[in-house]
Steps between C-alpha positions, in 0.01 A plus 500: 500500500782751577649462144148546349440814698838636412413440135184712540248219520215453730494174696172314549484223772322177405341281776596154604255237597519309832730233344757752385402499135446811296130586502444462122158672496642802685796504262274479193279782622799728561668410167173579313468831694852609409530347156529823322829582682608162648875486481584169663452259787757365730461138612719259690474131397480301715377766739691607809224320688653179369209409264490427129233730362283265302346803317831639391430459123152649544666788670749567222231459232269754667793745519586471136130530409491830681807629338754443776830323531593233749806547722586190686713513816752221453591482874341152518645367178644207686156351515448550126844419342475198275133446599335791327609845400393869519436490123270193537311694774457793261754757639633771272802583715664322804801571710680180586664501835845342475497448875306206630427351154839519343757457777569863601488572880220705634486731796756686698522769238547289190633446248169550331462469127209421273455438132201653316311292253241655263280413209626606161275813476667642810864433383535855359447641841779303665816690610779568249863572555718795440778309305405132437197399298266301714395286213817427300308321228323827393768743617235653718608752766241724649775724633597673821152645558356144560794350686432393868838362596872536402511128387251418209397161649512556872761375746787289348588386858150371591337384182763228400402317833141474385614393149716229645223383724254479211748314277595249758130419599355506158123506432432182690704612798328842521168341487594254776620795717160667463322174589713443810443854613114443484541147659700650784252767574210260503694251723566767754139638487373151560729440805405838656133514420372337828706746706451820299227633271625496142351777301405481132521177305390413153193313392682168548598592856859557414720804490758609244867555599419685821234516766393732785444395856257724707631607845231756571296255706767502760478869574233436762767334706739783436721313254563687173685406182814673609521262792504201264744660265748588778466152664581327170855639535553292817417200288751598238273659245460843347126582497305478170334813370295651780170690479498501121292473293263450794574669828553272800618208298812323376545422130703184462684430173742206520606499129666191353828550682455320823482119563221346701708485817530874501136547431420274785726690736322815411152343547624353833601844616167653413311216659710539818421868502132420467532292812659802675212720384253246637672518845421871500151444374422243764637717780778250579757773427458881524578679181772705677658176623494320158810458283286648221494837682882512540617344180742509346756380754861604451802319643541791743144439623557132562851510661417788739522435876166672560265261323162593639262364231222253581634253246831330470811614309453180290147597410624841395796402283453131418118455476533190281775228481610586147590844607794369705651349191552833334408798707452837341523774766297813439732804543229729626216452744153636494482864402225746471442510127235764503714741696777469236246548220344815663817665636783588270838481669797675347816286518720756314809588696558868585703718279773503756584136413612615162717782631874459490 
């Protein structure tokens, strides 16, 4: 939406139904209403809710009938690759995230890079380059006024990694990677469904490559999503995406990279945390005395002489046996995130530091 607004467009929000699918009738009505100046729709497939939209081709057909273009967010291409394609779905343009689908790391600031694929009628609008023709077969060079980067084809340091990944896996390997990503997500959702409410599944009761667990029901006991996310660090895991796309939830996306033993360790951690939540719900443990409330536990916390918690040091730092085999120690304990977000703190040294 931000890019669309910067381009001078008006954004219109489309409803979702209770199963997480795009409300096709609402979309049809809005597309008809704006058909005289409909520029484009943006759609993610499968959706960020972890659902394959069964009406995706209807969605793209309606858009084209109303004179618009279809921009597909390729963030979830690792659930499409080798199984379907943006073109099959009816997209006119799609950015393909190299991270997640094609072996490039994601998070921690990058490196981020994405290729843009378009239908032939949009090719003239792609960026050119100041010196090198973008299409050597025609000698085409749209010149400096359309260049968007110093290099004509993106990063020469990042993209060869994706190229090698694609060449080594081949078509069958890429399709298998997508299938395993979907299988892993459904395996984990099945293991966790009795302990947590799993939001949004497709018509067949399955998810795509990711799924969302709902933690909002625990707020009545005082436990919030941040408590679960912080406690996961004590079990050796960085938390999945928190409170997006649904506030008060965790979005779990295992990809194809982890073996079953690692998936089971993560599920075991969440199931153990659910038992800790139940202790609070049942009144067996006060929230302020629960490891959830104090997580994560650093090494300094555990080795201190003044341990005054209502639970043991072992519960704090080694809550399951596998944690002892390879302990990851959080470096920072619980902090007040909201305070940091609302109060800017200048860490710039005074000018005197630079004086000779």
